[in-house]
Structures are given as structure tokens and as C-alpha cells.
N, C-alpha and C positions, 0 to 999 in steps of 0.2 A: 343243349348248350346251356342249359340255366346257371352252371357255374361261373360263365364268363360275365354275368351281370353281377356278381358278387364281389368281383376285382375294384380294387381300389383304381383311381386315375393313374397313378404311378405304376401299379402293377400291370395294369392293361397296356401302357406304353411300353414297358418292359417286354411283355409277351409279343407285341407287335414288332419291337425290334429285332427279337430273336427268331421269329417266324413261327411261334408256337400258333399262331392263329392269324387270319387276314383281317383287316378292317371290316370287310364285307361279312364275314362270319360274326365278328363282334357286333356289328350293327343290326344284324339279323335278330342275332340274341336279345338285344334291347327292344326291338321292334315288336318280337313275339311277347315280351314281358309287358310293353305297353298295352298291347291288344288284350291282354289276358286281365291287366289290373286297372287301366285308367279309368275304366267305367264306373268303378267304385270309388276311386281316389279323385278323379277330375282334376289331376294334375296339369295334364295338357289340354288346352283349349282347341289346339290344331296339330294334328300329326301329319307329317310329311315323310311318310316311309319311301315312297318313290325318290324324290330328292335325296334321302339319306342314303340309299343304295347307290345312286348315282356318284355321289360325293364320296363314298367309301371305294368304289370300284377306282375313281380317279385317284385316291389316296394310295391304293395299293399299287397302283402304276407308278406313282411319283416314287414310292419306297423302293420298287424293284429298280428303278433307273438311278437310285441313290440321291434322291432329292427330298428327302423326308424332313418336315418341319418339325418344331418343338411339340406339336401336338397332333402330330401326324397319325390320321386314322381314328381318334378318339371321339366317340358320338356324345354330344352334349345337348342338353335342353337350353333353349332361350327364351328368356322373359319376354312377354308378349309387348313389352315396353319398346324394344329395340326393332328398328326398322330392319327388315331383310327383303332385299329385291327380289320381287316376284313372287313373295309370300305373304299372306295377308297378316296386317300388324294392325291391332285395335286398341292396345293398352286396355283391354277388356272392358270398353265402353262402347254403349250403343251409339254415341255420338259419331264415332268414326266408321260406323256401318261394317262394310266389307273393304276397307281401305287397303290397297295392295301397293306398297312404294315401289317406285322406279329406281331406287337408290338404297345403299347399304349403309347402316350405322358404322361409326368409326369401330365400336367395340366388335362388333360381328365381322367386319372386314379383316381387322387384326386376327380375329379367330380363324377365318377361312385362309388368310395367308400363312397360318402356323400349320395348317393342315387338319383343322378339327371337321367333324361332320355333324350336321344339324338333324336332330331326331323330331323337332316340332317346337312349337311356340307354347310358353307356361302361363298358368294362371297368375292372376295378381289382382289387387285392389284396384278399382278404376283409375286410371291416371296415377297410379302409386300412391294413392291418397287413402290410407288407413292402416290398421294394424291388426286386422283379423281376417282379411280377405274375403270378407263378406259383402263388399260392394262391387264385385266383379259381375258384368252382365251374364257371365257364364255359371253363376253360382260359386259357392266357396269350395276349395278343395278340402279333402279329408285326411286329417293327420293319421299316418299309418300305424301309429302307437295307440295301444288302449290301456286303460287302467285293469289291474290284475281282475279278473272275474266279472268285466263289464264290456260291452260292445257298443258303448256310447260314443258317437263321434266326438272328437276333440278338436279345438280349432288348430290350424297350422300355423297361426300367425301372419302377419302381413308387413308389408305390402307383397313381399316376394314369397307368397305361401306356396305356391305351385312348384316355384324352384326347390324349396327346402322338402317338399314332400317327393318330389321326383328323385332327388338325391338319396333321401331316407329309405325309400321303397325300391332301390335299385333300377329305377327308369331311365338313367343315365349315368354317365360316369361323373359329371360335374354339369353345374348349370350357372348360368349368368343371373345376376340379381342387380338390385340398385339400393343405396342406402342414404336416405337424407336425415332420417331421425330415428334410425333403427331397422329399416325395412328389409336388410340382411340379417343382421345379428339377432332380432327377436324370432323370426321364424325358423332360423337354424337352431336356436336353444330349445323351442319349442317341440322341434322334430328330432332333436339329439344328433345333429350333424354339424360340421365345421364350417361356419360363415365368416368369410373375410371381407371387410370393408377395405377397399385399396385407399391409399393417401390421394388426394385431389390431384388431377394430372397424371397418375401413374398408368 
């Protein structure tokens, strides 16, 4: 099912709506892609395949019951900055150790309410302070693009480097990020993907 991971977010949502595939099938395709590629790319600092499958199964049941949300069944990557209840959240800093929040961030709560599925937590500069994703306790992600004729690692940018890499390498349909001084826009440009900094409060 490798072709499923090539879909855009809009294309995947349309396929889910028409029943061309289920959220579980789509999620399993991304899990397989992550397992095959993340070791080299280091986009995800925590993979959550069991949680993703459970969320996808619940999503398929909601869709069958006619209760589909706007992002129903879409597998996403979540920047390690956003608290996720019951899932380790460290902002890629040693200071937070294995902190596992008992509460959900507003951003992710809104995504789950819309039916999205979480594939895991994405790499970033420590506490979102940086522009090359080199301050992460987990090491930097690797930009999936290469110069012609070269296999030299290129920076993914920061602070949301893991998010940009995951989208560029088809390790999720879309990813959350954050941007105070360029932390969405700069890594998106480095990795050749669309990065949107929302209006404050949006």
C-alpha cells in the first residue's frame, strides 16, 4: 500500500470519504513507511503505532456511523512541543526527561475532536529555540532531499525540522509545528513543502 503514503491530505480525506480505503489501512501504510525510513531520517522521536491503530479503528467506526469530522481518519505527526495525554512529551529536552502529561494541548485536542490520528511525536530544536534542529536531545533530523550527485546530509531547518522532514518524506499526511520567528516557514522551505503560520488565535 505504498501508494497511500503518496496522497495529499485532501486526496486522502476524499479516499476515506468514498470508502476507497479505511483509516486503519491508511494508518498502517504510514506506520510501515515510518518503520522503514525513520531510522535514517530521525523525524519521529517517539512512534505510537498502537495508539495510531486504535485511533484509526475508532475513526472508521465513527465514519460508518455517519459521524465523520473534518479530519476524520487522517494520520498526522505531532511536534514534540504539544502535550499529548498519556504520551511522552519532552520538547526534545533532557530537562523534561520522560514527562508524560495527563492533559491534552488545545491544538491536539482540536485535532482529535476533528477525527485525526496520531502517528507519533516529531523532532524539534530543544524548547523550539533554534533554526537548524541541532539542539534536540535526540539529534537532528535529516533532510530527505540531497544535492545532485551527493549523499551529504542537509539540514532540515528548525525549530520544526522533524515536522518538515516527516511531510517531505511521506511519513504523515500533515504535521503540527509552531512558529515564533520562522520555525514553520524556514524548515518547510528547506524541505520543499508547504508550511503555514496561522494567524494568532486561529
